[in-house]
C-alpha positions in Angstrom: -159.1 131.1 -79.9 -155.8 131.4 -78.1 -152.8 129.2 -79.1 -152.8 127.6 -75.6 -156.5 126.6 -75.9 -155.7 125.0 -79.3 -152.8 123.0 -77.8 -155.0 121.8 -75.0 -157.8 120.9 -77.4 -155.4 119.0 -79.7 -153.9 117.1 -76.8 -157.4 116.3 -75.5 -158.6 115.0 -79.0 -155.4 112.9 -79.3 -155.9 111.4 -75.9 -159.5 110.6 -76.5 -158.6 109.0 -79.8 -155.9 106.9 -78.2 -158.3 105.7 -75.5 -161.0 104.7 -78.0 -158.4 103.0 -80.1 -157.2 100.9 -77.2 -160.7 100.1 -76.1 -161.5 98.9 -79.6 -158.4 96.7 -79.7 -159.1 95.2 -76.3 -162.7 94.4 -77.4 -161.4 92.7 -80.5 -159.2 90.4 -78.4 -161.9 89.1 -76.1 -162.3 85.3 -76.0 -165.3 83.8 -77.5 -165.1 85.7 -80.7 -164.0 82.9 -83.0 -164.8 79.2 -83.2 -161.3 78.1 -82.1 -161.6 80.0 -78.8 -165.0 78.5 -78.2 -163.7 75.0 -78.8 -160.7 75.8 -76.5 -163.1 77.0 -73.8 -165.2 73.9 -74.1 -162.1 71.7 -73.8 -160.9 73.6 -70.8 -164.4 73.3 -69.2 -164.4 69.6 -69.8 -160.9 69.2 -68.3 -161.9 71.2 -65.2 -165.0 69.0 -64.8 -162.8 65.8 -65.0 -160.3 67.2 -62.5 -163.1 68.1 -60.1 -164.4 64.5 -60.3 -160.9 63.2 -59.6 -160.4 65.5 -56.6 -163.8 64.4 -55.2 -162.8 60.7 -55.5 -159.4 61.4 -53.9 -161.1 63.3 -51.0 -163.5 60.4 -50.6 -160.6 57.9 -50.6 -158.6 59.9 -48.0 -161.5 60.5 -45.7 -162.9 57.0 -45.9 -162.4 54.8 -42.8 -161.9 51.4 -44.5 -158.3 51.0 -43.3 -155.1 50.6 -45.1 -156.0 47.6 -47.3 -159.2 49.3 -48.6 -157.2 52.4 -49.4 -154.6 50.4 -51.3 -157.3 48.7 -53.4 -159.0 52.0 -54.1 -155.8 53.7 -55.3 -155.0 50.7 -57.5 -158.5 50.9 -59.0 -158.0 54.6 -59.8 -154.6 53.9 -61.4 -156.1 51.2 -63.6 -158.7 53.8 -64.9 
């Protein structure tokens, strides 16, 4: 085997090792692996659900045609929540 072929082979082996090492490290960092990240994901999902509900209420309040007085009452009711 020529020295040039050995150098290319060594570089190729090192590159493949580095790619596999990076892939393994990235796989180890994926969320959902530990209980804390699962709990954080559940909390974030719950918060997103609550925010969607609030946005839908606000959209309904804005698009409702009850006039200014009804809008004021609805906003105050939402603040008291």
